[in-house]
C-alpha angles and dihedrals in degrees: 000000000000089000092054091052090050092052091048091050093049090048093051090047091051091050091049092049090048091052091049090048091051092045097051103029117109111278134170119267115258088237093056115118091003107136110236137197122237124235114211117195137177123244091275093051097258114149115253100170143345109207128209118251118244090269090056095254132121104240133154127178111227122184114242090243090061095052120094110264088221090058093047092051093043091052092052091045091051101039110022121001091178095050095120094053109040128079096236098294128067107204092195092056091046093052092046091049093048092048093048093045104039109016112032096032092225125132117327108256122183099201090210123155122222088260092053090048090051089051090053092048096043097048097029092237127186104226105170094102132054094255092052091047091053090052089049091052092050092049091048091054089049090054092049091051094050105035140042123249091253092052091050093047092048092050093049093050090051097047103037115117117249103180133300111357094336116117131178133018093268095062093035094052092047095047101039100035105018091231138097118268094250092064099056120132119226094259090051093046093050091051091053092045094061097037099082092062091070108000097165093050103033093037093068111115125219119224120222131198091270090060090247121132124233135181115281126244094261094054092043092053092047090049091051091053091050091048090054089058090044091056090054088060096036110036088162089071094075089123089068092066093086093047092053090058093057119092112261113229116216135179127222129228088250088066094058110127119254100190130163091004097182094050092045091048089053098050091045091051089053094053089100088067090057105043094163096060117116127236092280124076117192112197132197091242122122110214092205092055091042091057091047093054093044092050094047093047092049094048093046093052091048089056093046099041092105088062092055096255107145109150138047142162131205138181131192121197130184105223092201093073100002090240117158102236097181137006127186105184094181139354093259124011092202098047107103090183090073094032086249097182090064111102104230091192090068097043122106111242137162107266097207110199097340090102095057095092089065092053089056092043090055090046090053090052094046095049095246094128148341126224094274097043110129114237130190118251094183135119103293141170126208103195106302091338115098109178124197133206120252091247094043091238137110127226099193113217114018131168118246089250092052091046091053097042093046091043096233109184102202097055090047092053090046091053092047090051089060096052115112119180118026099025118205089260091052090049093055091049091051090047090062101255103161132216098018116166120228121301091246089055092065105027113175091332086084087076092065098046100283090143128055131243135176124242089247092055091047091049091051091054093050088047087055089061088052092048096056095262099314118130111218131180121254115253117221100167125053090233096054111117120252110239126213087219135214118285112239098159134029117256087242094055091046092050094048092046090052089050091050092050091050088065089068106105117222113251092244095045092142098046129100091250089068094052090111102049118206122192104251123177102207146152137191131216138195122192126221115284091014096278099135135031117194140183122180134168154124120280108185105298093346135088114213123190125177130183133189125192143087126291090222090061096243116156131236125184087222090066096097116138099227093043103038108022103030095060090053090046093055092040086062091044090053089048091054090052093047090050088054093239111173103257097167115139111264122238109279133195109280148213097037130192092255136125135185111234134182117247138178106254095216096056105017089231130113107291120256123209093277101048106123100193123043135180143170131256141172115269129191106212112229093018113048116087114254130194140131118268116251100180094096114054132168119236123193110239124197106240094214101047101024090227129121111282123214128205132044114343113260113188090202093064104017139057131191119241125185119230133179117247105200123176114258097254092052092043089054091053090051090054093047091049093046092239110152117228129179096245120192113264122245114277094029094125098080112170108265094005093114122063096191138053120249126211118308120236119271120212112232098172134072096039122245119254092009129135115219120202131208126197119228090223094051110026091159091068093072094074109140128209113229112207138157141177114242142188119271091250093064121102101167139031126202120204127206137179105205103318094330117107112229102182144278135266140182120256111279092024122105123223117219117226130179115199114231094211143011125263138068121331132189110216122193137179128202125191125215090265093059096254116136150184132193143184141178125242135179127224118197133180129234131185 
């Protein structure tokens, strides 16, 4: 007998140990491998989108601690009042359910506990027959052995059906009430507590005259019965009686927001890069600014529809943290006619002239120019490349600031040709422009939009100007780290470039919309064949870039940056001001190594004694070019004859008059344009009458770094024209190849030369004042 008791005790101990082992052994979480939806919010927590899980259901997993205690208690009161005390099965409930269903013929009652219901949901069990019910009971016991009561309760609340394809209190609370499940009121919690018993029937919403949806009569009656039981437990909640009589407003899944679709699509597509993120994605987007951009884009295209403008993109970035505050990838995400689901901000397009500011910024850093440097806007050739201006005209001498603001092509190409390290191509590579071909593929045409960039890449570069020359990554998610960034430009060059761009007047400068001027550093761009119209710039702490065009690349003469994109750009700027967005300039790096210096306006150089008009410009000590202006020079004039006088100056018979000594190419443009200039009179170049050196000649033909070919059958066809621009005081040019004299020519006249052999040649030109220039060329032979 004693032995039998010992065996029984050992058996019970073994069973107990087995149960403990099962209870505390490692087991998968009940949320594991459950497909979940993703909640995407803006930086203020506003809902942008709730996605479907992979099984096409709305489902979020919410920890029990983040679910309203009222909802948790109401669910147990409605579904399983003895949940905390049974072992997964409540025999009393089972007997009562079996009697009601099979014996008495009354209403069909399942008698399932919360654990049994979780088992049915987790393993997709069919429990309408006895065999299915037995499997459900076994699974419920298994759950109780392996998981705690809180884990089971949490899993049930997250898997329970709440109508249609909505599962779990997290998704139901967000869809029906637009709030998280820990902020539910008692009337809302009670409605959710009774919904899982008949989600398809009770979940039907009733429409009222105001087009709002409210709970139906079935759900309302079930909630009232549950509230009566609630009041028995909580007599102190008498104040809730009035609230339970009010109609309960609900939303439907069809009303879920679908905001900023291109940005949301992007952050969702990048989720694979962040596998440890939870079900919520908080972006850097600002819903208020997103709506502003969408509205302005839509209104602008409505106004311009008669001109064939149908699509546009825009992006707004806060340079302080590089967060993308708004993104309009297309004019209408749902318009297949314009391929609206394409994200125009990530599409490679020709940038036109929007890259020119960075050419001038590099030139500032490399000492090529300062803002008031005078550049040549004259017919020019750079090797075989002969660029033209957009308007087909030439302005002659223009300051660097004017050339940038007026988007003159020839000065920009000339500046780019003088860049050393980095070249403009190298700069774009360092700035993160992807998929560039080789440098030789573009040549200097890269300056005028020969390559392609995305709107995001362009916005990053403009943000670099706002961040004192540091290139920083765009931030799409609120949790993305803020980078210090790599320095591609000096803070001084970035500051001066911004200041130059601020001189660009808005296209509607005289209109009422510009009555409250705001300093905006901006630039337009137009691609070849009128395929893309751009406007990009800095507005206080923000970078704004807009694009108009067609995703299929078709052209439209209306796609001109200043006419199509600039009005939209400033429409958005005005909208930001009207919305009282903080557009104060952010804190910049200061002090900078900058000085204000006096210059002669005509030449951009330091003024000499005869410069009549002077101005001020920014100057980077140690970098900016510095020399004395030689455009204005005094010539001694004989008082009696009015002709230049040679010899020592005698104030009794001579007077000094100031004349302008422009290089020959600029002087020719003045004549062609009919612009009068006080040119030096004939005979002004008396020997010894000048005590300074003017500008040396500059060879314009043959082209630098160019190979010329001659055919054996027609060697006479390789005749080259030798030409150079010269100072106004020059009357004769002398050409040499090596030490051999080739001949002389007057300024503005080319000298023909035919090489007598192939190979490398060193050509030089000397003016009649002894100033010179030279270059090397190569002549090859072909059959």
